[in-house]
C-alpha positions as CSV (number, residue, x, y, z in Angstrom):
1,M,96.9,-34.0,-241.2
2,A,99.8,-33.3,-243.3
3,G,97.5,-33.8,-246.3
4,L,95.5,-30.3,-245.7
5,G,98.8,-28.5,-244.8
6,I,98.3,-26.6,-242.0
7,P,101.0,-24.7,-241.1
8,A,103.4,-25.5,-238.4
9,T,102.4,-21.9,-236.7
10,T,99.1,-22.7,-236.2
11,S,99.5,-26.0,-234.8
12,R,101.9,-24.5,-232.2
13,L,99.2,-22.4,-231.6
14,V,96.4,-24.6,-231.1
15,L,98.4,-27.0,-228.9
16,L,99.7,-24.0,-226.5
17,A,95.6,-22.5,-226.2
18,R,95.0,-26.6,-225.6
19,H,97.4,-26.5,-222.5
20,E,96.2,-23.6,-221.0
21,L,92.9,-24.7,-221.0
22,Q,94.0,-27.3,-219.4
23,T,96.0,-25.9,-216.7
24,L,93.1,-23.9,-215.8
25,A,90.7,-26.9,-215.3
26,R,93.4,-28.7,-213.1
27,P,94.0,-26.6,-209.4
28,S,91.6,-25.5,-208.0
29,K,93.4,-22.5,-206.5
30,M,94.6,-21.4,-209.3
31,R,90.9,-20.8,-210.3
32,S,90.5,-18.9,-207.1
33,S,93.4,-17.1,-207.3
34,L,92.4,-16.2,-211.0
35,L,88.9,-15.0,-209.9
36,Q,90.7,-12.5,-207.1
37,S,93.0,-11.3,-210.2
38,S,90.4,-10.2,-211.9
39,S,89.9,-7.2,-209.1
40,R,86.0,-5.8,-210.1
41,A,85.0,-8.0,-213.1
42,T,82.1,-10.5,-212.6
43,C,83.0,-14.5,-213.4
44,S,81.5,-17.8,-214.1
45,W,82.7,-21.3,-214.1
46,A,81.4,-23.1,-216.5
47,A,80.3,-26.3,-215.1
48,N,82.5,-28.9,-217.0
49,H,85.5,-26.9,-216.1
50,A,86.5,-26.5,-220.0
51,L,86.1,-22.8,-220.3
52,W,86.3,-20.0,-217.9
53,R,84.4,-17.1,-218.7
54,P,84.6,-13.3,-216.9
55,V,81.5,-11.1,-217.7
56,L,81.5,-7.8,-218.4
57,S,80.2,-5.6,-214.9
58,N,79.4,-2.6,-214.6
59,Q,82.5,-1.3,-213.4
60,S,85.3,-2.6,-215.3
61,A,86.2,-4.9,-218.3
62,S,86.9,-8.8,-217.9
63,F,88.8,-11.4,-220.3
64,R,88.0,-14.2,-221.6
65,I,89.6,-17.1,-223.4
66,G,88.4,-17.7,-227.0
67,G,87.0,-14.2,-227.0
68,T,89.2,-11.3,-228.7
69,A,90.9,-11.0,-225.7
70,P,93.4,-13.4,-224.7
71,F,96.0,-13.8,-221.9
72,C,99.4,-15.1,-221.4
73,R,100.1,-18.3,-219.9
74,S,103.1,-16.3,-217.8
75,A,99.8,-14.6,-216.4
76,V,97.6,-16.9,-215.3
77,L,100.8,-19.0,-213.6
78,K,102.0,-15.8,-211.8
79,A,98.3,-15.2,-210.4
80,G,98.3,-18.7,-209.0
81,Q,101.8,-19.0,-207.6
82,D,100.3,-15.3,-205.9
83,H,97.1,-16.8,-204.6
84,K,99.4,-19.7,-203.1
85,K,101.2,-17.3,-200.8
86,K,98.4,-15.5,-199.4
87,E,95.9,-18.2,-198.6
88,G,98.2,-21.2,-197.8
89,P,97.3,-24.4,-197.2
90,K,93.1,-23.3,-196.9
91,A,92.1,-22.9,-200.4
92,S,92.9,-26.7,-201.2
93,G,90.5,-28.3,-198.6
94,K,87.4,-26.2,-200.9
95,A,85.5,-28.6,-203.1
96,N,84.7,-27.6,-206.3
97,Q,80.3,-26.5,-206.4
98,G,79.5,-26.1,-209.8
99,P,78.6,-22.9,-211.1
100,V,79.1,-19.9,-208.7
101,D,78.9,-16.1,-209.6
102,V,82.0,-14.2,-207.9
103,S,81.2,-10.7,-207.3
104,S,83.3,-9.5,-204.7
105,R,86.8,-11.0,-203.2
106,T,84.8,-11.5,-200.1
107,G,81.3,-12.3,-201.0
108,P,79.8,-15.6,-200.8
109,A,79.3,-17.6,-204.3
110,K,75.7,-17.3,-205.3
111,P,74.3,-19.7,-208.2
112,I,74.1,-18.3,-211.9
113,V,70.6,-17.4,-212.9
114,A,70.4,-19.3,-216.9
115,P,69.2,-16.8,-219.5
116,S,66.0,-18.7,-220.1
117,T,64.8,-18.6,-216.2
118,I,65.7,-14.4,-217.0
119,S,63.7,-14.5,-220.6
120,S,60.4,-15.7,-218.6
121,T,60.7,-14.2,-215.9
122,I,61.1,-10.6,-218.2
123,K,58.0,-12.2,-220.5
124,S,55.6,-12.8,-217.0
125,K,55.8,-9.1,-216.5
126,L,54.7,-8.0,-219.6
127,P,50.6,-7.5,-219.8
128,S,48.9,-10.0,-221.8
129,L,46.9,-8.9,-224.2
130,R,43.8,-11.4,-226.2
131,H,43.6,-11.5,-229.8
132,E,39.8,-11.3,-230.9
133,N,38.0,-12.5,-234.3
134,I,37.0,-9.2,-235.4
135,Y,36.2,-10.7,-239.2
136,T,32.3,-10.6,-238.2
137,L,29.3,-9.9,-239.9
138,P,28.1,-6.8,-238.5
139,N,31.5,-5.6,-238.8
140,I,31.8,-5.6,-242.0
141,L,28.2,-3.8,-242.4
142,T,29.9,-1.1,-240.2
143,F,33.0,-1.2,-242.6
144,S,30.2,-0.7,-245.7
145,R,28.8,2.6,-243.9
146,L,32.0,3.5,-243.6
147,I,32.9,3.0,-247.1
148,A,29.5,4.6,-248.5
149,T,29.8,7.4,-246.4
150,P,32.5,9.7,-249.1
151,V,29.5,8.3,-251.5
152,I,27.0,10.0,-249.6
153,G,28.5,13.1,-248.9
154,Y,29.2,13.3,-253.4
155,L,25.8,13.0,-254.1
156,I,24.5,15.7,-252.3
157,V,27.0,18.1,-253.2
158,Q,26.3,17.1,-256.8
159,H,22.5,17.4,-256.2
160,H,21.3,13.8,-256.6
161,H,19.2,13.7,-253.8
162,L,17.7,10.7,-254.9
163,Y,20.6,8.3,-255.1
164,A,22.0,10.5,-252.0
165,F,18.6,9.7,-249.7
166,S,19.0,6.0,-251.0
167,L,22.3,5.5,-250.0
168,F,21.7,6.8,-246.8
169,A,18.8,5.1,-245.8
170,Y,21.1,2.1,-246.4
171,A,23.8,2.9,-244.1
172,G,20.9,3.9,-241.6
173,F,19.6,0.6,-242.0
174,S,23.0,-1.4,-241.9
175,D,23.6,0.4,-238.1
176,L,20.6,-1.3,-236.8
177,L,21.1,-4.6,-238.1
178,D,24.5,-5.4,-237.2
179,G,23.6,-4.1,-233.7
180,W,21.1,-7.1,-233.9
181,I,23.4,-9.0,-235.1
182,A,25.8,-8.6,-233.0
183,R,23.6,-9.3,-229.7
184,K,21.5,-12.6,-230.9
185,W,24.5,-14.3,-232.1
186,K,27.5,-12.4,-229.3
187,L,28.9,-11.4,-231.9
188,Q,30.2,-8.3,-229.4
189,T,33.9,-7.3,-230.2
190,V,35.9,-4.2,-228.7
191,V,36.4,-3.1,-232.3
192,G,32.8,-3.2,-232.7
193,S,32.1,-1.5,-229.9
194,V,34.7,1.4,-231.3
195,V,34.2,1.2,-235.0
196,D,30.4,0.9,-234.8
197,P,30.8,4.7,-233.4
198,M,32.7,5.8,-235.6
199,A,31.0,5.6,-238.6
200,D,28.2,6.6,-237.4
201,K,30.0,9.7,-236.7
202,A,32.1,10.0,-239.4
203,L,28.2,9.6,-241.7
204,M,26.8,12.5,-239.4
205,T,30.4,14.5,-240.0
206,T,29.9,14.2,-243.9
207,V,26.3,14.5,-244.3
208,V,25.8,17.5,-242.0
209,T,28.9,19.3,-244.0
210,T,27.3,18.4,-247.2
211,L,24.1,19.8,-246.1
212,A,25.2,23.1,-244.5
213,Y,27.5,23.3,-247.2
214,S,24.4,23.7,-249.5
215,G,22.3,25.5,-247.6
216,A,19.8,22.9,-246.0
217,L,21.3,23.3,-242.6
218,P,22.0,26.6,-240.3
219,L,25.3,27.0,-239.6
220,P,25.3,27.1,-235.5
221,L,23.2,23.6,-235.9
222,A,25.7,22.3,-237.4
223,T,28.5,24.0,-235.8
224,L,27.0,22.4,-232.2
225,I,26.8,18.6,-234.0
226,L,30.8,18.4,-235.4
227,G,31.9,20.2,-232.6
228,R,30.5,17.6,-230.5
229,D,31.9,14.5,-232.5
230,V,35.2,16.5,-233.3
231,S,35.3,16.8,-229.3
232,L,34.6,13.3,-228.7
233,A,37.7,12.7,-231.3
234,I,40.0,14.3,-229.0
235,A,39.1,12.8,-226.4
236,A,38.9,9.1,-228.1
237,I,43.2,10.1,-229.2
238,Y,43.4,10.8,-225.8
239,Y,42.0,7.6,-224.2
240,R,43.2,5.1,-226.8
241,Y,46.8,6.7,-226.0
242,A,46.1,6.6,-222.7
243,S,45.3,3.3,-222.1
244,L,47.5,1.4,-224.4
245,P,49.9,-0.8,-222.5
246,A,53.3,-0.2,-223.2
247,P,55.1,-0.2,-225.8
248,K,53.3,2.7,-227.2
249,T,53.8,2.2,-230.7
250,F,52.4,3.2,-234.0
251,A,51.0,-0.2,-235.2
252,R,49.9,-0.7,-231.6
253,Y,47.7,2.3,-231.4
254,W,46.0,1.6,-234.9
255,D,45.2,-2.8,-234.2
256,F,42.2,-2.6,-232.6
257,S,42.4,-6.3,-232.1
258,L,44.3,-5.1,-229.0
259,P,41.7,-4.0,-226.4
260,S,42.9,-1.2,-224.2
261,A,39.3,1.2,-223.5
262,E,35.5,0.7,-224.5
263,V,33.4,3.4,-224.7
264,H,29.5,2.6,-223.5
265,P,27.3,5.6,-225.4
266,T,25.0,7.2,-222.8
267,T,21.3,7.1,-222.8
268,M,21.0,11.0,-224.2
269,S,23.4,9.7,-227.0
270,K,21.8,6.9,-228.2
271,L,18.7,9.5,-228.3
272,N,20.7,12.6,-229.8
273,T,22.0,9.9,-233.0
274,F,18.9,8.6,-233.5
275,L,16.8,12.3,-233.7
276,Q,20.1,13.4,-235.4
277,L,19.6,10.6,-237.9
278,L,15.9,11.8,-238.0
279,L,16.5,15.1,-238.8
280,I,19.0,14.3,-241.8
281,G,16.7,12.0,-242.9
282,V,14.1,14.7,-243.2
283,T,16.4,17.4,-244.8
284,M,17.5,15.0,-247.5
285,G,13.7,14.4,-248.5
286,V,12.7,18.1,-248.6
287,G,15.8,18.1,-251.0
288,L,13.6,15.2,-253.1
289,L,10.6,17.4,-253.2
290,H,13.1,19.8,-255.8
291,D,15.3,16.8,-257.2
292,P,13.2,16.0,-261.3
293,A,14.5,12.3,-260.8
294,A,12.9,11.9,-257.7
295,V,9.6,13.8,-258.5
296,N,9.2,12.1,-262.2
297,S,10.1,8.2,-260.3
298,A,7.3,5.8,-259.3
299,A,7.3,7.5,-255.3
300,G,6.9,11.3,-257.1
301,G,2.9,10.8,-256.3
302,W,3.5,9.7,-253.0
303,L,6.0,12.9,-252.0
304,R,3.8,15.0,-253.6
305,G,0.8,13.7,-252.0
306,L,3.0,13.9,-248.0
307,Q,3.8,17.3,-249.1
308,E,0.3,18.5,-249.2
309,G,-0.5,16.7,-246.1
310,M,2.3,18.9,-244.3
311,G,0.9,21.5,-245.3
312,G,2.7,22.9,-248.8
313,E,6.4,23.7,-248.4
314,D,6.0,26.0,-245.5
315,G,4.3,23.2,-243.2
316,V,7.6,21.3,-244.4
317,R,10.0,24.1,-243.7
318,S,8.6,24.3,-240.3
319,V,8.7,20.6,-239.1
320,A,12.3,20.5,-240.2
321,T,12.8,24.2,-238.2
322,G,11.1,22.6,-234.9
323,M,13.3,19.9,-234.9
324,Q,16.7,21.6,-235.5
325,V,15.7,23.4,-232.3
326,V,15.0,19.7,-230.8
327,V,18.5,18.5,-232.0
328,A,20.2,21.0,-230.5
329,G,18.7,21.1,-227.2
330,T,19.6,17.0,-227.6
331,T,23.3,17.6,-228.7
332,V,24.2,19.9,-225.9
333,W,23.0,17.8,-223.3
334,S,24.4,14.3,-224.8
335,G,28.0,16.4,-225.6
336,L,28.0,17.5,-221.7
337,S,27.1,14.1,-220.6
338,Y,30.3,12.2,-221.9
339,A,31.9,14.8,-219.6
340,W,30.7,14.4,-216.1
341,L,29.7,10.5,-216.5
342,K,32.6,8.4,-215.5
343,S,30.3,4.8,-216.9
344,A,30.7,6.6,-220.9
345,V,34.6,5.6,-221.0
346,K,35.8,2.1,-219.6
347,I,39.5,1.9,-219.4
348,L,40.6,-1.4,-218.8
349,G,43.4,-2.4,-216.8
350,E,44.2,-3.3,-213.5
351,D,45.9,-0.3,-211.8
352,E,42.4,1.8,-210.7
353,V,44.4,4.9,-209.4
354,L,45.9,5.2,-213.1
355,K,43.0,4.6,-214.7
356,R,40.5,7.0,-212.4
357,K,43.5,10.2,-213.1
358,Q,43.1,9.0,-217.4
359,G,39.2,9.0,-216.9
360,F,39.3,12.4,-215.5
361,R,41.5,14.2,-217.8
362,G,39.4,12.2,-220.3
363,R,36.1,14.1,-219.1
364,M,38.5,17.2,-219.0
365,I,38.7,17.1,-222.4
366,V,35.5,16.7,-223.6
367,G,34.4,19.5,-221.7
368,G,36.8,21.8,-222.2
369,C,36.5,21.4,-226.1
370,F,33.3,21.3,-226.2
371,G,32.2,24.3,-223.7
372,S,34.3,26.1,-226.1
373,V,32.0,24.8,-229.3
374,I,29.0,25.6,-227.6
375,L,30.1,29.3,-227.0
376,L,30.9,29.4,-231.2
377,A,27.6,28.1,-232.1
378,V,25.9,30.6,-229.6
379,G,27.7,33.7,-231.5
380,L,27.1,32.4,-234.8
381,A,23.1,32.3,-234.1
382,G,23.1,35.8,-232.7
383,R,25.1,37.1,-235.8
384,D,22.3,34.9,-237.9
385,F,19.4,36.9,-235.9
386,L,20.8,40.1,-235.7
387,R,21.0,39.7,-240.1
388,A,17.5,38.6,-240.0
389,E,16.5,41.5,-238.2
390,E,18.3,43.7,-240.5
391,E,17.1,41.9,-243.8
392,A,13.5,42.8,-241.7
393,I,14.0,46.4,-241.0
394,R,15.3,47.2,-244.4
395,D,12.0,45.0,-246.0
396,N,9.4,47.1,-243.9
397,K,11.3,50.3,-244.9
398,Q,10.9,49.5,-248.8
């Protein structure tokens, strides 16, 4: 000890603190008096009687030995003497009962709850979420379709109809293939039920926008198709946020391995998606007839024969117009079906009242947004009709 060179002052402080701890550990009367003297503080006595730790309460602060606010020995002794005068010989018969929690002067002693017990209780109250395997073949095909979507749009704008049509055919084939694989080998996932229709809508949005930009699709029909998808996307954003269990963080919102809601497309929605894909295929096929790379390819003879079989360019145009009318009707029907069918979106959870409220709000979002889109499309169609009439009258005058 002398070799370490510890100052005498430090040694005296250590011995004094030790003496205070031993003094606290001896008399049970003094222990009770100290608990009385720390008026509003909630205190706990260690099981080994070696350290007394008053705990902070919501009303006032307390103190502790070995912490940042030590108290002097005179205060300890004075508290013990005051308690002896007040309590008399009754306190001496009380046995030490181990850890207690004294919340008031007159209240009964309560057992202390261990921090580990509190932690386990809090964790048991949190919502349990399962992580699922999202790296499956159907999901990989779905994500490949998402990657191919902007490439298809670029090829349409640049009038490379042959390559755009080929890549679009792959996207349609992969859409059928991933669904078949998921059903046959039981590889359905919640993320697949969300991303698969998302990939379809991204493809439809990109292709319809580029075809309308190039004049291959009428603007009112493109407004209906795109407006329906936008309305469903807005509702999907609400459904995801409303159904996501707390805490609602940005990272958890985009973590699709944490399922919170399932989308179940309606029968009309599936039929409408098929007809929209067919219409886009026919429209892009019409573009192949004006692409020199497609006409001069090995399939050029087959394309010219198909066009002649449909009555030439006028026949092809009539077929495309008829399909546009049918797709417009199915688009309106399928969009409104999400506003009145409760089974289209299933919110996961146990609070049935909250789920009904969230489902109602989501359907109202779809109905309000898509209703506005229908009115806009009708206005654009009326404007185009008036322009066509004016052009017809002008041509007759000439």
